[in-house]
N, C-alpha and C positions, 0 to 999 in steps of 0.2 A: 197248744192249747194250755191255759192255766187252769191248773189243778190242786188242792190241798192235800197234805197227809198228815194224820194225826196219832199219836200214841200219848196216853198218860200212865204215870207211876204214881204211886203216893208221895214219892218224894219229888219228883219232875214229870212235868209238860212238855210236849213239843209238837209244833205244830210249823209245819213248813209248805210256803205255796212255792210250787215250780211249774217250768214251762216243759211239756212233754209233746213228742209228735201225737198227730190227729189219732193214728190207729192204735195208739197206748192201751195197755191191759193195766188192771190193777197190779199185779206182780211186778209187771216193767216198771211202774211209775212207782212202787214202794222199793224196789231195788234202784231207781233214779236218783231218787230222793236222799239215799245216803243215813237214812235211820237205821239201815242195819247195821251200819257200821257204828252209830253211835251206842246203840243196845243190842249186842252183838248174841244176848241170849234171844232176841224173838226169834222163834223158827216158824215161817209160813206152814209148814206141813201141820202143826199144832194149834199154832193162835186163829182164831177166826177172824174176818176182817168183812167191813162193811161201808156201805155210799151212804151217806146222808142217814146212820142208825140201821138201815138194811143190810141185813148178810149178803153177803155177795162173793162170787167163785173168784178166785186168783187171776184165769181167764175173761173174766168180763170186761167189755171194753169200757171205755171212759165218754163221758162227756163233758164239752168245756163248764169249767165252773166246779166241776163233782167234788167233794171233800171224801177221800178213803181215811176210815178209823181202823185201827187196829187195835184187837180187842184181847186182853189179858185174859188168862184162864180165873175163872171163881176159886177164890182160897177159901171161902166159906159157904156151907150150905144156906142161902135163906131160910129156908123150913125151921132151921134147928137155933138161927139166930135171935135173940129175944128184940121185939119191937120195941123200939124208943116213945115212952110218951112223952108227945107235946106240953112245954110248960102250961100252956093253954089250957089246956084240957084238965090238969091238975086243979085249975081254979073254979073249975065249975060245978 
């Protein structure tokens, strides 16, 4: 079955479409994709993963067409980062 694996960093994004066996898990697909070789700092024990934006376990079974996403750890606390005011809000 065909699935996709996606990972993004500020300077580089990667989206891979790969063919995996029907009984593949999230972890098996990530390993098969080769993304861990391109980004050796990814630690699946530390990074969260998801399927179409919903957190998933590494042993979750995949369905045809699934998109696995690897999420980087948050580096800034959203509660402490000032919100940006949109330009249209300034004009009111």
